TISEVEX-858637 format. One record per residue: y, z, x of N, C-alpha, C, CB in turn. Coordinates in steps of 0.1 Angstrom, whole numbers, plus 5000, padded with zeros to 4 digits. Atoms other than C-alpha are relative to their C-alpha. Glycine has a CB too. Example, Ala and Ser with C-alpha at 12.3 -4.5 7.8 and 13.67 -1.06 7.14 Angstrom:
residues 2
498850005009495550785123501250005009500050124990;498950004991498950715137501150084992500549865004;
***
This chain:
residues 337
498750044994747933475326499849975014501050124998;500250054987748233285358501449975006499149885000;498850044993750833215385499849865005500250105012;500050144995751532845392500749995013500749914989;499550034987752032765428500249855002499150075011;499850144997753632425432500049985015501349954994;500250014986752732285466499150115005501450015007;500849884997750132555466498949985010499450054987;501050024990747732385490500749995014499349874997;499350014987750432375518499950135008501449974997;500049894990750932615547500350134993500949975012;499549875006752932885529499350024986501550004998;500649995014751432815494498650055001500049874993;501449964999747832855506499950155004499249925010;500049854996748533195523500550094989500950025013;499549925012750433315492498950004990501349934995;501150005009747533205471498950115003499349874999;501049904995745133425492500650144997499749985015;499349875002747633715490500050044986501450005006;499949975014748033695453498650024994500749894992;501349985005744333655446499450135004499149885004;500549874995743433955467500750114993500250015015;499349905008746034145447499650004986501549985002;500550005014744234055415500649904991500250134994;499450105008746333765403499149884998501449955006;500650135002744933445388501149905004499549974986;499150104996746533145404499649864997500350015015;500250145002746832775397500849925010500449954985;499350074989747632545426500349864994499249995013;499750145003749432215420500549935012501149994988;499650064987749731975449499649855000499350075012;500350144999749931605456499349965013501249914997;500650014987748431655490500649905010498549964998;499350094991751131445507500150075014501449974994;499949934988751331715534499150125001501550055003;501049895001748231925528498649944998500350104988;501450055001744431895524499350064988499350025013;500849945010742131935494499050105005499349894992;501049914995739832125517500550145000499749965014;499449875000742232415516499450094988501549994998;500549925011740832515482498750075003499849904988;501349944996737332575496500250115010499149905005;499749894990738832775525500650124993501049945010;499549895007740732995501498950084993501149964989;501149945006737533055482499250085010499149894993;500849934990735733155514500750145003499949925013;499349884996738433415522500050104988501449975004;499849915011738833555487498850034991501149954991;501249995009735433505471500149954987499650154999;499850065013736933315442500749875002500950104991;499450134998737832955439501249994991499049884997;498850025009741432895426499949874993501350015009;499850135007742232635400500949925008500550034986;499150094993743732335418500149874992499549985014;499750135007745332035401500749915009500850034987;499250104992746231725420501049944991499049895006;498950055009749631645406501350005009500250094988;498650004995753131545417500950074990500549855003;499249935010755431795401501349944997500250145005;498950085005758131535398499749934987500549905011;500650075012755931395370500050104989498649945003;499949905011756931585339498850014992501249974991;501249995008753831495319498950075007499649864995;501049934992751631615347500250155000500049945015;499749865000753431945348499750064986501450025004;500349955014753231975310498550024998500549904990;501549995002749431915312499550135007499349885006;500449884994749132205336500350124991500750025014;499649895008751032435313499250004987501549994996;500950015012748932315283498650065003499949864995;501349964997745732385301499950155005499449915011;500149874994746632725316501250094995500149995015;498949905005748633035304500850045012499350124993;499249984988751333025331501150104997500649875005;499049895002753433345333501149995009499350135001;498950014990755433265364499749885009500150135008;500150114991756032985389500650045013500749874995;499449994986756433005427500149865005499150095009;499850144997757932675437500249975015501349954993;500050034986756932565472500249855002498750045006;500150154999756732185465501349945005499649944987;498750074995759231975485499849955014501150104999;499950054986759831775516500750105008500649865001;499549894993760632015544500449985015499050114999;499750024986761331855578501449975002499149895006;498650014998764831905590500449865006500550115009;499750134993764831605614499849884991499249995013;500450115009763131375589501149994989498650024995;499050015011765731465563501249935004500350144995;498950074995768431335585499849855000500450055014;500350145000766631005587499749944986498749985009;500450055013765530985551500750094989498550014998;499349915010768231165530499749974986501550005003;500250035014767630975498498750054995500149854997;501349955004763931065497500050154998499049965011;499949865001764731425503500750054988500750065012;499349965012767331455476499349974987501449925000;500850045012765231265451498850094997499549855001;501249925001762031455457500350154997499149985012;499849865001763331805461500750044988500750055012;499349975012765831805433499249974988501349935000;500850045011763531615409498950104997499449865002;501149915002760631855415500450134994499250025013;499549875006762632165408500549994986501250055009;499550025013764432025378498849984990500949884999;501150025009761131905363499350124996499149895006;500849875002759332235367500850094991499750075013;499149915009762332425352500049954986501450005006;499950055014762532195322498750034993500349855000;501249975007758832235315499850154998498849945009;500049865002759032605320500750044987500650085012;499249975012761732615293499249964987501349935000;500750045012759532415269498950094996499449865003;501249915002756632655273500350155000498949975010;499649865001758632975273499650085012499450064988;500349934988757833065309501350055006499249915010;498749944997760633295322500150055014500250114991;500049944987759833385358499949895011499050115002;500050114990760633155388500450065013501049894995;499749964986760433235425500149875008498850095006;499750124993762032975447499950015015501449954996;500250014985761032885483501349945006498849925004;498850054995764532855497499950025016501250084995;500050004985765632865534501350055005499849855004;498849954993768033015559501049885003499650065013;499150114997769432665563501249994990499249864999;498950005009771632725532501250075006499650074987;498849934994773832945554500849925009499550125008;499350084991774832665576500150075014501449974995;499849954987776232745610501050125000500649895010;499349875001777333115609499550105010500050064986;500549904990777133405633498850084994501150095004;501249925004773733585631500350155004498749965007;501050025011772433815617500649964987499250134999;499550055013772733645584499550094989499549864997;500449925011772733865553500349924987500750134999;500050075013772533765516501449984995499150074990;498650025005776233805510500849905008500750135000;499350114992777133545536500249884992499249975013;499750125007778733225523498849905002501349945003;501050114998776332935517500749874999498950014989;499450134999776932565521500349975015501350004992;499850044986778032385552498749975007500850115007;501350034994774432285558500149895010499049974989;500050104990773732075588499149884998499750075014;500950105002771131855573499749984985498750025008;500350025015770031705539498950104995499549864998;500949905005767031935537500750134996498950035012;499349885003769332235538500849984987500950045011;499150035012771632075512499150004987500749875001;500950005012768632025488499750154996498749935003;500349865003767832405491501350064994499650075012;498749955006771532485485500249964986501249955009;499850065013771732255455499150064990499949855000;501049945009768532395439500450154997498649995006;499549875002769832745444501150014990500550075013;498950015010773032655425499549974986501049905005;500650035013770932505397499450124994499049885002;500749885004768932825395500950114996499050055010;499049905003771933045395500649974987501150015011;499450045012773532845367499050024988500549865000;501049995011770232835347499850154996498749955005;500249865003769833215349501350064993499750085013;498749965007773533265339500049954986501249945008;500050055013773033045309498950064991499849855000;501149955008769733205298499750145005498749915001;500149864996769733585299498550055001500850094991;501449964999765933595295499349955013499249954988;500650064988765333395327500150105012500649875003;500049924988764333575359499749915012498950124999;500150094988764933395392500150085012501149894999;499949944987764233515427500149895011498850105003;499850094989765633315456499550065013501449955001;500449954988763733375488500449915012498450025000;499550084988765633255519499250055012501550025002;500849964989763033265546500349915012498650004997;499650064987763333175582499049915006500450125010;500950104994760633025604498650055000500449985015;501449955001757033085593499149945010499549974985;501050054991754333065619498850094998500550015015;501249925001750933225625499049934990500350144994;501150055009747833185603499250124995499149895007;500949905005745333385583499150055012499249964988;500849954989743433615607498649945001500050154999;501450065000740133445597500049875007499649984986;499950144994741333115612499549894991499250005012;500550105010740232945580501149924994499250064990;498950075005743632845568501250015010500550044986;498950004991746732755588500949884998499550015015;499050115002749532505594499349875006501350035008;500750134996748132145596500949894996498649994993;499050115004751131905596499349865001501250015009;500550144999750431535590500849935011500149934986;499350074990751231325620500650095011501149914994;499449924990753531455647500750124994501149925008;499449885006754531815640501550005001499550135006;498649985000758131885631500550145004500649964986;499749864997757932255637499550045014499550094989;500349964987757632435670498650055002501050115005;501349944998754432645667498949904999499850114991;501250105000752032365656500149905012500049934987;499950084988753432155684499450075012501449955002;500549924989752732435709498550005000500650145000;501449985001749232485696499349875003499650054987;500750134998748432115697500149965015500749894992;499950024986749732085733498950095007501450035005;500949914993747732395743498549964998500150144993;501450045002744532245728499749865006499749994985;500250134994745031915746500249884991498749995006;499850105010745731725714501349925003500150064986;498850074996749231635727500350045015501250054991;499849994986750331595763501050115004500549875006;499049904997753431815764501050024989500849965013;498949975009756131985744501349965004500050164997;498650034997759631855743500950104994500449864994;499049905004762232125741501349934997500150125010;498850085003765131985722501350085003500049974985;498849954995768132095742499950135007500950024988;499949874993768732365768501450035004499149995013;498549974998772532375766500650074989500749875004;499449925011772932585736500650135005498950034989;499549874995775032905739499150124997501450024993;501049905002771933125740499650055014498849954992;500449944987770433345768499349905010499150114999;500750094991768233065782500449854996498550024999;499550135003770032765766499249934989500049915012;500850065011767332695740500250074987498550005004;499749955013767532745703499350134997499749894989;500649875004766933095689499850004985501050115004;500450005014765133145656499350134997499149884996;500749895005763733425635498649964995500850084988;501450055004759933365634499350124993499249975013;500749905009757933545607498649954998500850014987;501550035002754133565603499949954985499150125003;500250065013753033355573499450104990499249875000;500749905009750933645559501050114996498850075008;498949915005754033875559500849934990500950045012;499350085010755833595541499350004987500349865005;500750005013753133575515500150134993498549975003;499849875006753433945509501450014993499850115010;498750005006757133885503500049934986500949935009;500050075013756333645475499350084989499249875001;500749915009753933895459501150114995498850075006;498949905004756834155459501049934992500650065013;499050075008759233895445499549984986500349865007;500650025013756833825416500150134992498649955001;500049875007756634195408501550034996499550115010;498649985003760434215409500449914988500949975012;499650095010760833905387499450054986499549865003;500649965012758434055361500850124994498650055003;499349885005760634365358501549984998499850115010;498550035001764134205359500349874994500650025014;499550135004766133925345501249975009500449994985;498950044992768933725361499649945013500950125004;500350074988769033585396500350095012500849865001;499849914988768633775429499549925012499250134998;500450074987768333655465499650105011501249915005;500549914990766433805494499749915013498850084996;500450064987766133705531498650065003500950045011;501349964995762533715544499949965015498849944992;500150024986762533745582499650135007501349945005;500249884992762033995610501250075004499149975012;498749944995765634045619500149985016500150144997;500050024986764833935655500049855004498850085007;500050144996765633615672499349975014501549955002;500750044988763433445698500349855004498550024999;499750134996764233135718498749915001500749995014;501150094998762032825722499250045012500549855001;500749964988761132935757499450144999500949995012;500749885004760433285745498749984994500950094991;501250035007757933135722498949945009500349904989;500950064991756332925749499450105009500649895008;500549914990756033205774499150114993501250075007;500849895007754733465748498749944996500750054988;501350065003752133215736499149995012500349864994;500850014987750933155772499550135004500949935011;500449874996750833515780498950064991501250105001;500949935009749033635749498649925000500649994985;501350085002746433345748499449955013500349894991;500550054987746133265785499849855000498750065003;500150155001746732895778501449955004499649954986;498850064996749332685795500549904990499949935014;499450095009751832485775501049925008500750074988;499050084992753432205796501249964991499349885006;498950045008756932125784501149935009500650124993;498950074993759931905793501250034991499849855002;498849995007763531935783500549874995501150075008;499450125006764931675759501450024995499149944990;498749985007768231615741499950084988500749864997;499949925012769331825712499549914988501450054997;500450075012767831725678501050014990498650064996;499050015011770031615650499850114989500149874993;500149905011770731895625499650145004499049964990;500449874995769632185647501250095003499149995012;498949904997771732505652499550085012500350094988;500349924988771932735682499250124997501350035007;500649875002771033075668500050034985500850115007;500249965014769633175634499050114999499549884991;500949895003768133515625500550084989499750085012;499849945013768033735594500550155002498849994991;499949865004769334065582499150024988501550044997;501149995010766434195561500150134993498749995007;499949875006767734535549499849994984501350065003;500150015015767934415512498649994995500949894995;501450015004764334315510499350135001499349895008;500749874998763234645524500450104989500450065014;499549905009765434845501499749974985501650015001;500250035014764934655468498649964997501049884997;501450055002761534485472499050095006499849865005;501049924993759934745494499249925010499150074990;500750094991759034465517500650005014500049864995;499550014986759234455555498949935008500350145006;501050074991757534225581499350105008500749895008;500849904992754634405598499549945013498850044991;500750064988753334155624501049965010499149884995;499050034989755034105658499749865005499950105011;500150144995755433785678498749985007501249985010;501350024993752233845698499049974989499650135007;501050035011750233855665500249864995500150104989;499750145005751933535654499449905009501549984998;500550104990751033355686498550015001500650035014;501449995000747533495686499349934988499650155001;500650065012746733395650500249854999500650074988;499850145000748333055655498949935009501449965005;501050064990746032985685498650014994500150075013;501349985007743033125666499749894990499950144994;500250115010743532875638499849875008501349994992;500150134993744032585663498749995007501149985010;501350004993740932675684498949974990499850135007;501150025010738732685653500149874992500050124990;499750125007740332375638500849905008500750034986;499250084990741332145667500749884994499149965011;499450125006742031855644500550044986499049885000;499649965014743132065614498949994990501249914996;501050005011741332035581499149885001500750014987;500850134999740131685590498950005010500949895002;501050004989737831805618498649984994500050145007;
***
């Protein structure tokens, strides 16, 4: 029996693969490498001592997904695959709706064909829209500020309806916040293609001299220093959350939702200053206009995950900054070095 990780060579998928393999699971990675590198597979093997099965495939392609299920005894799916840049989704809404909805529907349909009953979905805090923080799982969803968020919202609704219609199906929706950091070995980490859309890889690339300066998008938000506040979570803590979700899915049916965050909000400038202090590296920055689709303050209430899954984030912001820089120093040009 194996766990299928769609988008498994990506930032969160690769760290989850390591976590699951070290916990004794067999994993199969499926990835089209549109925003990841095949070199990840060898790096995972270095860390775990075992090479995961990896299939180059677009999971929007139903026959490709069927071939994975035919070749491997898949007991559960963790669905990471999807386009994920908030700003880009505003510019390319059709591509985001087509890719993200198609990939989820295709995987679900093939799961049904092969009798696979457990599905863990990589959702996002963006489904909450603009609401006062802290956000808990009972807060209304919808009112998303960008197409990326709406795709997560729509897939959640599809999964809720699917679980309602099939009482043998087990679905776990993981609404996580802002993953940063990297594996402590520095062998795997976040390696965005082109200009980073997320804050931490931009900070690390500026710190390494790969980019000239960081642009802080807006300093007129209603926050303590005017810059956007987010709940940053170490990617290795997030990976552990997926392991706990799989254990929950194996023991329950129906659909359940959990926030995965730290419960603390940090501003963009908090991040810059902490990174500089922890690593002793300057990060030049300038203030720019607000970015389309961004919100002022987003952070989680995480009590439910602690009570039900037995999961809680363990690593603090300093560890996140330290591990992010360790990855960047060892891989100044990412996996293509």
